[in-house]
C-alpha positions as CSV (number, residue, x, y, z in Angstrom):
1,X,30.9,-25.8,-30.7
2,X,31.2,-28.7,-33.2
3,X,31.6,-27.8,-36.9
4,X,28.3,-29.4,-37.8
5,X,26.0,-27.3,-35.5
6,X,25.5,-24.0,-37.0
7,X,22.6,-23.0,-34.6
8,X,24.6,-20.3,-32.6
9,X,26.2,-18.9,-35.5
10,X,24.7,-15.4,-37.2
11,X,22.8,-15.5,-40.5
12,X,24.8,-13.7,-42.7
13,X,23.2,-11.2,-45.0
14,X,25.1,-10.4,-48.2
15,X,24.7,-6.6,-48.9
16,X,23.4,-3.7,-47.3
17,X,21.0,-2.2,-49.3
18,X,17.3,-1.8,-48.5
19,X,16.7,-5.5,-48.9
20,X,19.7,-6.6,-47.1
21,X,18.8,-4.3,-44.0
22,X,14.9,-5.1,-43.8
23,X,16.3,-8.8,-43.9
24,X,18.8,-8.0,-41.1
25,X,15.9,-6.4,-39.0
26,X,12.9,-8.7,-39.9
27,X,15.3,-11.8,-38.3
28,X,16.8,-10.1,-35.4
29,X,12.9,-8.8,-34.8
30,X,12.4,-12.7,-34.4
31,X,15.4,-13.4,-32.0
32,X,18.4,-14.2,-34.6
33,X,21.7,-12.7,-34.5
34,X,23.0,-11.3,-38.1
35,X,25.8,-10.2,-39.5
36,X,25.7,-7.7,-42.4
37,X,28.3,-7.9,-45.1
38,X,28.4,-4.7,-46.9
39,X,31.0,-4.4,-50.0
40,X,31.0,-0.6,-49.8
41,X,32.8,1.9,-47.5
42,X,29.7,3.0,-45.9
43,X,25.9,2.1,-46.1
44,X,24.3,4.5,-48.0
45,X,21.5,4.4,-50.9
46,X,21.8,6.1,-54.3
47,X,18.8,7.3,-56.4
48,X,15.8,9.4,-55.5
49,X,12.4,8.8,-55.2
50,X,10.4,5.8,-54.7
51,X,6.9,4.7,-54.3
52,X,5.5,2.9,-51.7
53,X,2.1,0.9,-52.3
54,X,-0.2,-0.3,-49.2
55,X,1.6,-4.2,-49.5
56,X,5.0,-2.5,-48.0
57,X,3.3,-0.8,-45.1
58,X,1.3,-4.3,-44.2
59,X,4.6,-6.1,-44.1
60,X,6.1,-3.4,-41.7
61,X,3.5,-3.5,-39.7
62,X,4.3,-7.2,-38.6
63,X,7.9,-6.1,-37.7
64,X,6.9,-2.5,-36.1
65,X,8.4,-0.3,-38.7
66,X,5.2,1.0,-40.5
67,X,5.1,4.5,-38.6
68,X,8.8,4.8,-38.9
69,X,8.9,4.8,-42.6
70,X,5.7,7.1,-42.5
71,X,7.3,9.6,-40.6
72,X,9.2,11.4,-43.8
73,X,7.1,10.3,-46.5
74,X,4.4,12.4,-48.7
75,X,1.2,10.9,-49.2
76,X,-0.3,11.9,-52.5
77,X,-4.2,12.4,-53.1
78,X,-4.1,10.5,-56.3
79,X,-2.2,8.8,-59.1
80,X,-3.0,10.6,-62.4
81,X,-1.7,9.3,-65.9
82,X,-1.6,12.1,-68.5
83,X,-1.2,12.3,-72.5
84,X,2.3,13.5,-72.9
85,X,1.1,15.0,-76.5
86,X,-2.4,16.3,-75.6
87,X,-2.1,17.0,-72.1
88,X,-5.4,15.2,-71.7
89,X,-5.8,13.1,-68.4
90,X,-6.2,9.6,-69.3
91,X,-7.3,8.3,-65.6
92,X,-6.7,9.1,-62.1
93,X,-6.6,6.8,-59.1
94,X,-7.8,8.7,-55.7
95,X,-5.9,7.5,-52.9
96,X,-7.9,9.1,-49.6
97,X,-10.4,7.4,-47.6
98,X,-11.7,5.1,-50.3
99,X,-8.3,3.7,-51.2
100,X,-7.2,3.4,-47.4
101,X,-10.6,1.5,-46.5
102,X,-10.1,-0.8,-49.5
103,X,-6.5,-1.6,-48.6
104,X,-6.1,-0.9,-44.8
105,X,-2.9,0.8,-45.8
106,X,-2.0,4.3,-47.1
107,X,0.1,4.8,-50.5
108,X,3.0,7.2,-50.0
109,X,6.2,8.4,-51.7
110,X,9.8,8.8,-50.3
111,X,13.0,9.2,-51.2
112,X,15.2,6.2,-51.4
113,X,17.7,7.5,-49.1
114,X,15.1,7.9,-46.2
115,X,13.6,4.4,-46.7
116,X,17.4,3.1,-46.4
117,X,17.9,5.2,-43.8
118,X,15.0,4.2,-41.7
119,X,16.0,0.3,-41.9
120,X,19.8,1.1,-41.0
121,X,18.6,2.9,-37.8
122,X,16.5,0.4,-37.1
123,X,19.2,-2.3,-37.5
124,X,21.6,0.1,-35.8
125,X,19.4,0.1,-32.5
126,X,19.4,-4.0,-32.5
127,X,22.1,-5.8,-30.1
128,X,21.4,-8.8,-32.7
129,X,22.9,-7.1,-36.0
130,X,26.2,-6.3,-36.8
131,X,26.7,-3.8,-39.6
132,X,30.1,-4.9,-41.8
133,X,31.5,-2.6,-44.2
134,X,34.6,-3.1,-46.9
135,X,33.1,-6.9,-46.9
136,X,33.1,-8.2,-50.4
137,X,32.0,-12.2,-50.6
138,X,33.6,-14.1,-53.5
139,X,32.0,-17.2,-52.9
140,X,30.2,-19.5,-50.4
141,X,29.8,-23.3,-49.7
142,X,27.8,-25.4,-47.4
143,X,29.4,-26.3,-44.1
144,X,27.6,-29.1,-42.2
145,X,24.2,-27.3,-40.6
146,X,25.7,-23.6,-41.8
147,X,27.5,-21.8,-44.5
148,X,31.3,-20.9,-45.0
149,X,31.8,-17.5,-46.6
150,X,35.0,-16.4,-48.6
151,X,35.7,-12.6,-48.8
152,X,38.0,-10.9,-50.9
153,X,40.5,-10.3,-48.2
154,X,41.1,-14.0,-48.0
155,X,39.0,-14.1,-44.5
156,X,36.6,-16.9,-44.1
157,X,33.1,-16.6,-42.0
158,X,30.8,-19.4,-40.8
159,X,27.5,-18.4,-40.5
160,X,24.1,-20.2,-39.8
161,X,22.8,-19.5,-43.4
162,X,23.7,-16.9,-46.1
163,X,21.1,-14.8,-47.5
164,X,21.9,-13.1,-50.9
165,X,20.7,-9.4,-51.1
166,X,23.4,-8.3,-53.2
167,X,21.1,-6.9,-56.0
168,X,20.7,-7.0,-59.7
169,X,24.4,-8.2,-60.3
170,X,24.5,-10.7,-57.6
171,X,27.3,-12.9,-57.0
172,X,25.4,-15.2,-55.0
173,X,22.7,-15.8,-57.6
174,X,25.6,-16.7,-59.9
175,X,26.2,-19.7,-57.6
176,X,22.9,-20.5,-57.2
177,X,20.9,-19.9,-60.2
178,X,23.5,-19.5,-62.8
179,X,21.6,-17.4,-65.2
180,X,24.3,-15.1,-66.6
181,X,24.0,-11.2,-66.9
182,X,20.6,-9.3,-66.4
183,X,18.3,-8.7,-69.2
184,X,18.6,-5.3,-70.7
185,X,15.3,-4.0,-71.9
186,X,16.2,-1.2,-73.9
187,X,14.7,1.5,-71.6
188,X,16.6,3.9,-69.6
189,X,15.6,6.4,-67.0
190,X,17.0,9.5,-65.9
191,X,16.6,11.0,-62.5
192,X,16.7,14.3,-60.6
193,X,15.3,15.9,-57.4
194,X,14.7,19.5,-57.3
195,X,14.3,21.9,-54.1
196,X,10.5,22.9,-53.9
197,X,11.6,26.6,-54.2
198,X,13.4,25.8,-57.9
199,X,9.9,24.2,-59.3
200,X,7.8,26.5,-61.1
201,X,4.7,27.5,-58.9
202,X,2.3,26.7,-61.5
203,X,3.9,23.2,-62.2
204,X,4.1,21.9,-58.5
205,X,1.9,18.9,-57.9
206,X,0.8,17.3,-55.0
207,X,0.1,14.1,-56.3
208,X,2.2,11.6,-58.4
209,X,1.5,12.6,-62.1
210,X,2.8,10.4,-64.9
211,X,3.0,12.0,-68.5
212,X,2.6,9.0,-70.8
213,X,4.4,9.7,-74.4
214,X,5.2,7.6,-77.5
215,X,8.0,5.4,-76.3
216,X,8.8,7.8,-73.4
217,X,7.1,8.7,-70.0
218,X,7.9,11.6,-67.2
219,X,6.9,11.1,-63.5
220,X,6.6,13.9,-60.9
221,X,6.0,13.9,-57.2
222,X,7.0,15.5,-53.7
223,X,9.4,13.9,-51.5
224,X,10.2,14.3,-47.8
225,X,7.2,16.4,-46.4
226,X,7.3,18.4,-50.0
227,X,10.3,20.0,-49.4
228,X,11.7,18.3,-52.6
229,X,10.5,17.2,-55.9
230,X,11.2,14.1,-57.7
231,X,11.6,13.9,-61.4
232,X,11.7,10.6,-63.4
233,X,12.0,10.8,-67.2
234,X,12.0,7.2,-69.3
235,X,12.9,6.6,-72.8
236,X,13.7,3.8,-75.1
237,X,17.4,3.6,-76.1
238,X,20.0,1.2,-77.1
239,X,22.9,2.9,-74.7
240,X,23.8,0.5,-71.7
241,X,25.9,1.4,-69.0
242,X,26.1,-1.0,-65.8
243,X,25.0,0.5,-62.7
244,X,22.9,3.2,-61.1
245,X,24.6,6.4,-61.1
246,X,26.0,7.5,-64.6
247,X,25.7,11.1,-65.8
248,X,22.8,11.2,-68.5
249,X,23.3,13.1,-72.0
250,X,20.7,15.7,-72.1
251,X,20.8,16.0,-75.7
252,X,19.2,12.5,-75.9
253,X,16.9,13.3,-73.5
254,X,15.8,16.4,-75.4
255,X,15.6,14.2,-78.6
256,X,13.3,11.6,-77.1
257,X,11.1,14.3,-75.4
258,X,10.6,16.6,-78.5
259,X,7.2,17.9,-79.4
260,X,5.9,17.2,-75.8
261,X,3.8,19.2,-73.9
262,X,5.2,22.4,-72.5
263,X,4.5,21.3,-69.0
264,X,6.7,18.6,-69.5
265,X,9.7,20.7,-71.3
266,X,9.4,23.4,-68.8
267,X,10.0,20.7,-66.1
268,X,13.0,18.9,-68.0
269,X,14.6,22.5,-68.5
270,X,14.9,22.8,-64.6
271,X,17.6,20.1,-64.8
272,X,21.0,21.1,-64.9
273,X,22.5,17.4,-64.2
274,X,20.7,14.3,-64.7
275,X,21.8,10.6,-63.5
276,X,20.8,7.7,-65.4
277,X,20.5,3.9,-65.0
278,X,19.8,1.4,-67.5
279,X,16.6,-0.5,-66.8
280,X,17.3,-4.3,-66.5
281,X,15.2,-7.4,-65.1
282,X,15.6,-11.3,-65.2
283,X,13.2,-13.8,-66.1
284,X,11.0,-15.5,-63.1
285,X,12.7,-18.4,-61.6
286,X,11.2,-21.0,-59.3
287,X,14.1,-21.8,-57.4
288,X,16.7,-19.4,-55.8
289,X,17.4,-21.5,-52.7
290,X,20.0,-23.9,-52.2
291,X,20.4,-25.3,-48.7
292,X,21.5,-23.2,-46.3
293,X,21.3,-20.0,-49.2
294,X,18.7,-18.2,-50.4
295,X,18.2,-14.9,-52.4
296,X,15.9,-11.8,-51.6
297,X,14.7,-8.5,-53.3
298,X,16.3,-7.8,-56.6
299,X,18.9,-10.7,-56.2
300,X,15.9,-13.5,-56.2
301,X,13.6,-11.6,-58.7
302,X,14.9,-8.2,-60.2
303,X,11.9,-6.3,-61.7
304,X,11.6,-3.2,-63.8
305,X,10.2,0.1,-62.1
306,X,7.0,0.5,-63.8
307,X,5.0,-1.1,-60.6
308,X,7.1,0.8,-58.3
309,X,7.6,-2.5,-56.3
310,X,11.4,-3.3,-55.9
311,X,11.5,-2.2,-52.0
312,X,7.9,-3.3,-51.7
313,X,8.5,-7.2,-52.5
314,X,12.1,-7.0,-51.0
315,X,10.3,-5.8,-47.6
316,X,7.6,-8.5,-48.2
317,X,10.3,-11.1,-48.9
318,X,12.1,-10.3,-45.7
319,X,9.2,-10.2,-43.4
320,X,8.0,-13.4,-44.4
321,X,11.6,-15.2,-44.4
322,X,12.0,-14.3,-40.6
323,X,8.5,-15.4,-40.2
324,X,9.7,-18.8,-41.9
325,X,12.5,-19.2,-40.3
326,X,11.0,-18.4,-36.7
327,X,8.5,-21.1,-37.7
328,X,11.5,-24.0,-38.4
329,X,14.5,-23.1,-36.6
330,X,15.8,-26.3,-36.7
331,X,15.8,-26.8,-40.2
332,X,17.1,-23.4,-42.3
333,X,16.9,-25.3,-45.6
334,X,12.9,-26.4,-45.2
335,X,12.6,-22.7,-43.9
336,X,14.1,-21.1,-46.9
337,X,12.2,-23.8,-49.5
338,X,9.0,-22.5,-47.5
339,X,9.8,-18.9,-48.3
340,X,10.8,-19.5,-51.7
341,X,7.6,-21.6,-52.3
342,X,5.4,-18.6,-50.9
343,X,7.2,-15.8,-53.1
344,X,8.0,-17.3,-56.4
345,X,4.5,-16.8,-58.1
346,X,3.8,-13.5,-56.7
347,X,7.1,-11.9,-57.4
348,X,7.1,-13.6,-60.9
349,X,3.7,-11.9,-61.5
350,X,5.2,-8.5,-60.5
351,X,8.5,-9.3,-62.7
352,X,6.1,-9.9,-65.8
353,X,3.2,-7.3,-65.3
354,X,6.1,-4.8,-64.7
355,X,7.2,-5.5,-68.5
356,X,3.5,-5.1,-69.6
357,X,2.8,-1.7,-68.0
358,X,6.2,-0.3,-69.4
359,X,4.5,-1.0,-73.0
360,X,1.3,0.6,-71.7
361,X,3.1,3.8,-70.3
362,X,4.9,4.1,-73.6
363,X,2.0,3.3,-76.2
364,X,1.9,5.3,-79.3
365,X,-0.5,5.6,-82.2
366,X,-3.4,3.1,-82.0
367,X,-1.9,1.3,-78.9
368,X,-2.4,4.9,-77.1
369,X,-6.0,5.2,-78.2
370,X,-6.5,2.1,-77.0
371,X,-5.3,2.9,-73.6
372,X,-7.2,5.6,-73.3
373,X,-10.2,3.8,-74.5
374,X,-9.5,1.2,-71.7
375,X,-8.8,3.5,-68.8
376,X,-10.4,6.6,-69.3
377,X,-13.8,6.9,-67.2
378,X,-12.9,4.0,-65.1
379,X,-14.6,4.4,-61.8
380,X,-12.2,4.4,-58.2
381,X,-13.6,1.0,-57.7
382,X,-12.7,-0.1,-60.7
383,X,-8.9,0.9,-60.4
384,X,-8.9,-0.6,-56.8
385,X,-10.1,-4.0,-58.4
386,X,-7.4,-4.0,-61.1
387,X,-4.8,-3.2,-58.2
388,X,-6.2,-5.5,-55.8
389,X,-3.8,-8.4,-56.7
390,X,-0.8,-6.4,-56.1
391,X,-1.9,-3.8,-53.2
392,X,-3.9,-6.6,-51.5
393,X,-1.3,-9.3,-51.5
394,X,1.8,-9.8,-49.2
């Protein structure tokens, strides 16, 4: 093979998280060989619960993984917002037959490790995918009709193309976009998972419940067919610790949630150790592709978690990317540009609207009253209409 012909080489996926694995699987599903380069010693996912809108299942249908992901997921009957000070129901959205009829797919919640594990198992079952650990990418460059990647070990790897799936602090993005560090939102999330038997019987709920408070919110819902219970407490704070898995300070948590409903405080009391992460995002960009290299998921469009769409958007990205590559296998840069062109407005809208929803959840005083006026008494159809741009797309 000549140096300028990259057609027989594998696609190089940088990062073995949720986005990297589904990107690898989607490309292999179309018949392309892939090497996944993960910097950690093993493939694993940190975190706790994750919500999955109908749009992720629509994308997974196209690569045959929908039912695999649903196997361990929990399908709640409704999404409900309550006022964390008064306990009053602000609004609820039924997720049963009418919802599925509208969007053709269910709404589910699962553990991040379960979605990552489902994607990992799918990749392990493909003879077109090579999964590699301890592979930290430090640089890359165009190399004729492909790319050349440098590893921290000094090794060089050639590939047909490069897909940066290396998350919020992406090194690949640094070279393609060059927009510096992520934007710190001023919000911190504490998360924990309880066994069902550790949740007081009168507090266990089968649905996704969000307690909206002044500059705080608290979410809880079941995981793994009801065996676990996911708790996430979010509040405004100036603290900044880079990463996903620092130990949270209970004293700060109690200060932020002081005076809220007994149901909220009793649930918070059940947690001995909280893990925290600082919520960050970036400004939406129109260009995240450069020649034979492109970005996907959080590397391309990191977003706050208020719409619960990070994994959903990464999965949509991956499936569409594979389809664009399959449509133009002889011109990967054009395929990558076509993928980017079809994704940047949708993902940018989610990035922006996630910020808006964060303000909405954390409203106080007059803002909270206006929120109640806007949402209380909405019919299911009105709620579905408001979600159609998100759940009907992809």
